[in-house]
BALOBA-1460 file (C-alpha; in Angstrom, 3 decimals):
// residues 129
<rec num="1" residu="m" x="40.112" y="-1.170" z="-13.690"/>
<rec num="2" residu="t" x="42.607" y="-1.141" z="-17.176"/>
<rec num="3" residu="y" x="39.625" y="1.095" z="-18.917"/>
<rec num="4" residu="l" x="39.810" y="3.464" z="-15.880"/>
<rec num="5" residu="l" x="44.206" y="3.375" z="-16.406"/>
<rec num="6" residu="a" x="42.988" y="4.048" z="-19.948"/>
<rec num="7" residu="i" x="41.084" y="6.662" z="-19.732"/>
<rec num="8" residu="v" x="42.991" y="8.880" z="-16.788"/>
<rec num="9" residu="a" x="46.080" y="7.962" z="-19.359"/>
<rec num="10" residu="g" x="44.937" y="9.227" z="-22.778"/>
<rec num="11" residu="i" x="43.125" y="12.767" z="-20.181"/>
<rec num="12" residu="v" x="46.849" y="13.568" z="-18.910"/>
<rec num="13" residu="g" x="48.824" y="12.402" z="-22.270"/>
<rec num="14" residu="l" x="46.308" y="15.246" z="-24.192"/>
<rec num="15" residu="m" x="46.550" y="17.306" z="-21.367"/>
<rec num="16" residu="v" x="50.744" y="17.224" z="-22.204"/>
<rec num="17" residu="l" x="50.279" y="17.553" z="-26.202"/>
<rec num="18" residu="m" x="48.139" y="20.808" z="-25.334"/>
<rec num="19" residu="q" x="50.743" y="22.687" z="-22.840"/>
<rec num="20" residu="l" x="53.238" y="21.171" z="-25.727"/>
<rec num="21" residu="s" x="51.448" y="22.895" z="-28.160"/>
<rec num="22" residu="i" x="51.004" y="26.368" z="-26.808"/>
<rec num="23" residu="r" x="54.396" y="26.451" z="-25.937"/>
<rec num="24" residu="l" x="55.412" y="25.678" z="-29.563"/>
<rec num="25" residu="k" x="53.038" y="28.280" z="-30.767"/>
<rec num="26" residu="a" x="54.481" y="30.400" z="-28.493"/>
<rec num="27" residu="r" x="57.915" y="29.664" z="-30.012"/>
<rec num="28" residu="a" x="56.723" y="30.183" z="-33.384"/>
<rec num="29" residu="q" x="55.684" y="33.864" z="-32.712"/>
<rec num="30" residu="r" x="59.315" y="35.035" z="-32.169"/>
<rec num="31" residu="g" x="60.676" y="36.971" z="-34.964"/>
<rec num="32" residu="k" x="57.183" y="38.292" z="-36.196"/>
<rec num="33" residu="p" x="56.200" y="41.725" z="-36.223"/>
<rec num="34" residu="m" x="53.912" y="43.324" z="-34.615"/>
<rec num="35" residu="p" x="50.407" y="43.034" z="-35.427"/>
<rec num="36" residu="e" x="48.162" y="46.396" z="-35.965"/>
<rec num="37" residu="l" x="46.916" y="46.752" z="-33.016"/>
<rec num="38" residu="s" x="43.887" y="48.993" z="-31.772"/>
<rec num="39" residu="d" x="44.693" y="52.993" z="-31.763"/>
<rec num="40" residu="g" x="44.778" y="53.290" z="-27.962"/>
<rec num="41" residu="w" x="47.617" y="50.103" z="-27.793"/>
<rec num="42" residu="a" x="48.802" y="51.233" z="-30.781"/>
<rec num="43" residu="k" x="49.547" y="54.940" z="-29.358"/>
<rec num="44" residu="r" x="51.312" y="53.421" z="-25.804"/>
<rec num="45" residu="l" x="53.469" y="51.168" z="-27.857"/>
<rec num="46" residu="g" x="54.902" y="53.707" z="-30.214"/>
<rec num="47" residu="g" x="57.382" y="55.898" z="-29.760"/>
<rec num="48" residu="r" x="59.651" y="53.390" z="-27.996"/>
<rec num="49" residu="s" x="61.747" y="50.282" z="-29.338"/>
<rec num="50" residu="s" x="60.988" y="47.730" z="-26.158"/>
<rec num="51" residu="h" x="58.242" y="46.730" z="-24.447"/>
<rec num="52" residu="l" x="57.395" y="44.389" z="-22.328"/>
<rec num="53" residu="l" x="53.695" y="43.489" z="-21.949"/>
<rec num="54" residu="y" x="52.934" y="40.953" z="-19.127"/>
<rec num="55" residu="f" x="48.720" y="39.435" z="-19.616"/>
<rec num="56" residu="f" x="47.282" y="37.142" z="-16.620"/>
<rec num="57" residu="s" x="44.062" y="36.342" z="-16.066"/>
<rec num="58" residu="p" x="41.688" y="36.462" z="-12.729"/>
<rec num="59" residu="g" x="41.466" y="33.062" z="-12.521"/>
<rec num="60" residu="c" x="44.510" y="32.327" z="-13.079"/>
<rec num="61" residu="a" x="46.593" y="30.869" z="-9.966"/>
<rec num="62" residu="a" x="49.508" y="31.246" z="-11.275"/>
<rec num="63" residu="c" x="49.188" y="34.803" z="-11.966"/>
<rec num="64" residu="r" x="48.587" y="35.719" z="-8.630"/>
<rec num="65" residu="s" x="51.655" y="35.376" z="-7.491"/>
<rec num="66" residu="l" x="53.537" y="36.891" z="-10.594"/>
<rec num="67" residu="t" x="51.118" y="40.096" z="-10.787"/>
<rec num="68" residu="p" x="51.997" y="41.960" z="-8.011"/>
<rec num="69" residu="r" x="55.822" y="41.933" z="-9.039"/>
<rec num="70" residu="f" x="54.948" y="42.955" z="-12.626"/>
<rec num="71" residu="q" x="52.736" y="45.694" z="-11.382"/>
<rec num="72" residu="e" x="55.262" y="46.856" z="-9.850"/>
<rec num="73" residu="i" x="58.201" y="47.164" z="-12.265"/>
<rec num="74" residu="s" x="54.741" y="48.874" z="-14.644"/>
<rec num="75" residu="r" x="55.104" y="51.283" z="-12.028"/>
<rec num="76" residu="r" x="58.425" y="52.237" z="-12.429"/>
<rec num="77" residu="q" x="58.523" y="52.017" z="-16.049"/>
<rec num="78" residu="p" x="55.506" y="53.453" z="-17.384"/>
<rec num="79" residu="k" x="55.857" y="53.980" z="-20.655"/>
<rec num="80" residu="s" x="57.357" y="50.522" z="-21.267"/>
<rec num="81" residu="v" x="55.901" y="47.564" z="-18.987"/>
<rec num="82" residu="f" x="52.276" y="47.047" z="-19.176"/>
<rec num="83" residu="v" x="50.421" y="44.572" z="-16.919"/>
<rec num="84" residu="v" x="47.346" y="43.288" z="-19.092"/>
<rec num="85" residu="n" x="44.210" y="41.621" z="-18.058"/>
<rec num="86" residu="v" x="42.836" y="39.458" z="-20.703"/>
<rec num="87" residu="a" x="39.407" y="39.514" z="-19.517"/>
<rec num="88" residu="e" x="39.244" y="43.366" z="-20.537"/>
<rec num="89" residu="e" x="41.701" y="43.271" z="-23.397"/>
<rec num="90" residu="l" x="41.100" y="40.276" z="-25.195"/>
<rec num="91" residu="s" x="41.595" y="41.765" z="-28.653"/>
<rec num="92" residu="l" x="44.969" y="42.650" z="-27.335"/>
<rec num="93" residu="a" x="45.558" y="38.877" z="-26.810"/>
<rec num="94" residu="r" x="44.355" y="37.944" z="-29.639"/>
<rec num="95" residu="a" x="46.216" y="39.996" z="-31.558"/>
<rec num="96" residu="l" x="49.301" y="38.637" z="-30.104"/>
<rec num="97" residu="n" x="48.074" y="35.264" z="-30.077"/>
<rec num="98" residu="v" x="48.469" y="34.716" z="-26.110"/>
<rec num="99" residu="m" x="46.898" y="31.294" z="-25.903"/>
<rec num="100" residu="a" x="47.333" y="30.868" z="-21.295"/>
<rec num="101" residu="t" x="48.097" y="33.131" z="-18.609"/>
<rec num="102" residu="p" x="50.410" y="34.355" z="-17.127"/>
<rec num="103" residu="s" x="52.166" y="35.441" z="-20.886"/>
<rec num="104" residu="t" x="54.579" y="37.606" z="-20.855"/>
<rec num="105" residu="v" x="56.038" y="39.271" z="-25.137"/>
<rec num="106" residu="e" x="58.433" y="40.823" z="-25.262"/>
<rec num="107" residu="i" x="58.817" y="43.488" z="-28.575"/>
<rec num="108" residu="a" x="61.600" y="45.359" z="-29.589"/>
<rec num="109" residu="d" x="61.621" y="48.041" z="-32.783"/>
<rec num="110" residu="g" x="57.989" y="46.716" z="-33.783"/>
<rec num="111" residu="i" x="59.323" y="42.787" z="-33.517"/>
<rec num="112" residu="i" x="58.078" y="39.930" z="-30.924"/>
<rec num="113" residu="v" x="61.280" y="39.096" z="-29.737"/>
<rec num="114" residu="g" x="60.460" y="37.183" z="-26.745"/>
<rec num="115" residu="f" x="57.348" y="35.090" z="-25.925"/>
<rec num="116" residu="h" x="57.033" y="33.125" z="-22.649"/>
<rec num="117" residu="v" x="54.027" y="31.200" z="-21.245"/>
<rec num="118" residu="g" x="54.208" y="30.822" z="-17.453"/>
<rec num="119" residu="l" x="57.625" y="31.114" z="-15.318"/>
<rec num="120" residu="p" x="59.486" y="34.706" z="-17.306"/>
<rec num="121" residu="p" x="62.949" y="34.379" z="-17.240"/>
<rec num="122" residu="a" x="65.050" y="35.597" z="-14.966"/>
<rec num="123" residu="e" x="67.011" y="37.748" z="-17.557"/>
<rec num="124" residu="m" x="64.021" y="38.606" z="-19.389"/>
<rec num="125" residu="m" x="63.144" y="39.966" z="-15.444"/>
<rec num="126" residu="a" x="66.477" y="41.327" z="-14.938"/>
<rec num="127" residu="r" x="66.225" y="43.222" z="-17.813"/>
<rec num="128" residu="y" x="63.333" y="45.318" z="-16.550"/>
<rec num="129" residu="a" x="63.451" y="44.989" z="-13.062"/>
């Protein structure tokens, strides 16, 4: 019984460490310049100084409630808010070091100013809503 408990505790600890690692890597992206992107995305993100990219995956349970809200915001601001399916745009997700969904990346003047994994902060939502 103690071996089973030790295995369960080890698995839970590993999951917590993985989540912490993802969040720390996301935080480390802040302040970095936006990487070189493919021509399509370079054109979409050029011209405006501020952009918000929301990354989701179809199988993500948390994304199911957030994605419709971001799609509505994107419909109202199609040149500054983008909803990105990582299954279809894996190269963009990799270029921006997106490691989990849902994630939001806020870019201003070519610099990553916000990188959030999970539920985005209310103040960021209010800026774009």
